[in-house]
N, C-alpha and C positions, 0 to 999 in steps of 0.2 A: 542440390540435385547433382547426381553423378553423371558426367557426360564426357564425350570425346569430340574434340574439335578438329575438323579437316582443313581449316583456314585460320588465318589471323583475324580475330573478330573482337570488336569492342561492344560489350553488352551494357545496357544502362537500365536503371529502374524505370518504371512506368512514368514517374514524374520527372525523370531526367536529372535528378539530384546527384546520383552516384553512377560511376562507370566501373566496369570490370573487364580487363583485357585478357583475351585467350590467345595464346600462341598456337601456331599450327602444330598438330599432333598432341595437344594438351589432353591429358586424361586425369580426371579428378573431380573433386567436389566444387560446386559453385553455389553460393547462397541463393536460396529460392527467389528472393526479391528480384534477381536479375533474369530469371527464367519465366517471366510473365509477359504477356502482350503479343501482339500480332507479329512483330519483328522476330522474336524468338521462335514462334510457331513456323514462320516462313523459313528460317534457317534450318529447322529440323526437317521440314517438308522437302527442301532442296537438297538435303543430305550434307550440308555444311557442318551440322552438329548431329551426332548420333547419341542416342540414349540407350545404353546397355541395360538389360533387365536386372543384372546384379553386378557385383564387383569382381566376379570370377573371370579369370583370363579368357576362357572360352566365350563367355557372353560379350566381353569387350571386343574380342576379335570379330565375332559374328556381327555385332552392331557396326563396327568400323568398316567391315567389308560391305555390308548392306548400304551404309551411308555413302561410301565411295562409289558404289554402283549407281545409286540414285543421283549423285553429283555428276557422274560421267554421262548418264542418260539425259539429264537436264541440259548439260553443256551441248550435247549432240543436237537436241531439239532447238536450242538457241542458235547454233551455227547453221543448222539446216535452213532456217527461215531467212538467212541473210545471203543466200546464193544469188 
């Protein structure tokens, strides 16, 4: 799967047998077996991982900006609750 990472993340297979490390600002292919499960889905939902529609630069940029906005919005919500 082609993705963009906004954080340093360690992905693992569902059974936990293998891990795959992503560095911050990583853009590239990740084997599909690491892109399964609720942890990966939560990372996408939080904006820590963005999934561009294609490999085109514009699509990667758009996905990265959308992911960064989602990440910032989630951070604001988290901090707001701790006042």
